[in-house]
C-alpha positions in Angstrom: 26.8 0.4 -37.4 23.5 -1.0 -37.2 20.2 -1.2 -35.0 17.2 -3.2 -34.5 14.1 -1.7 -33.3 11.0 -3.6 -32.1 7.7 -2.1 -32.4 6.0 -2.7 -28.8 2.3 -3.5 -27.8 0.3 -1.2 -25.9 -1.2 -3.5 -24.0 1.5 -6.2 -23.0 5.1 -4.8 -24.1 5.6 -7.6 -26.3 7.4 -7.0 -29.4 5.0 -6.8 -32.8 7.4 -6.6 -35.4 10.8 -5.5 -35.8 13.4 -3.9 -38.6 17.1 -3.4 -38.2 18.1 -0.2 -39.6 21.6 1.9 -39.9 22.5 4.6 -37.2 21.2 7.2 -39.8 17.7 5.9 -39.8 17.9 5.3 -36.0 16.8 9.5 -35.4 14.3 9.6 -37.9 12.2 6.7 -36.7 12.2 7.8 -32.7 10.6 11.1 -34.1 8.2 9.0 -36.0 7.2 7.0 -32.8 7.1 10.1 -30.2 5.0 11.9 -32.7 2.6 8.9 -32.7 3.2 7.9 -29.2 4.1 4.3 -30.1 6.2 2.1 -28.3 9.7 1.4 -29.4 12.9 -1.1 -28.3 16.5 0.3 -29.7 18.9 -2.2 -29.6 22.5 -2.7 -31.6 21.9 -5.2 -33.6 23.3 -9.1 -33.7 26.7 -8.9 -36.2 26.6 -12.4 -35.6 24.6 -13.7 -37.8 25.5 -11.9 -41.1 
């Protein structure tokens, strides 16, 4: 399964950028975001666009 991870702006919460990763990478990205205080939004990637 693949997930879209969006980095959110600290001021208004708008998505700054996004990336699609496999499930194995999600844990690493969440740990990095927690360590730096970065706000992220994670959702299943749209598989219909493939």
